[in-house]
N, C-alpha and C positions, 0 to 999 in steps of 0.2 A: 638843832630842830629847827625850822624853818614853821612860822604860823603865819598863813596868809588869812587875810582880812579883808571884808568889802569894806569901801570906804567909808559907807555909814557905821560898822562895827570898829572899825578903827577909830574914828571922830568919837564915836560914844565912848571907848576906851580912855582918849586922851582927857577927855571931859572929867572922866570918873575919876582919874587920876589927878589931875590938876585940883578937883573938889577938894580929894584925902590928901594932896600932898605927897605922893608917892607917882613914883617911876610906874609907866604903863607895866612894864616887867613886872615891877612888885604884885600890880592889882591880878594880873594874870596867874602867878604863881600861887598867889591866895585861892584865886577861883578855883583852881585845878586841887590844889588840897582839899578844900570843903567839897568840892564834888566827888574824889575818890574816897574822903573819908565817910561821906554821907551814902554812899552806893554800896561803902564796903559793908557798913552797920546794914543796909538793908536788907544784903545779900546775905549775910550771914542771919537775921532774925526770920528771911525766908526760908532759909536752910533748915533752920532746928522748927520753923511751924510743920515745913514738909515732913520731917522726920519723926517730931513727937506727937501732930494731931491727931493720926491714925491710930495713935496708940490710945487715945481717950476719946477716938468718935463714938463709942456706945455712951459715955457716960455726959459727954456734951449733948448729946441727943436727947437722952432721957432729962436735962437740964431744961432743954430748948422745950420740953413740953408740959 
C-alpha cells in the first residue's frame, strides 16, 4: 500500500511523530486502528438502534408526552 500525502500533511505527520518519539508509520497505523475501531462501534450502535427503536416507538412516544 502506498499512502500519498500533501506536503502539509507529511510535515504535520513528521512533527507529530517526532513529538511522540515514534515513527511516522507507527503514528499512521495507530490512527487507522482508532478510526476503524471507532467507526465499527458507531456502525454497530446505528444498526442496533435501527433494528430496535421501531419495536419500542409507541412506548418511546408515550414517554415523550
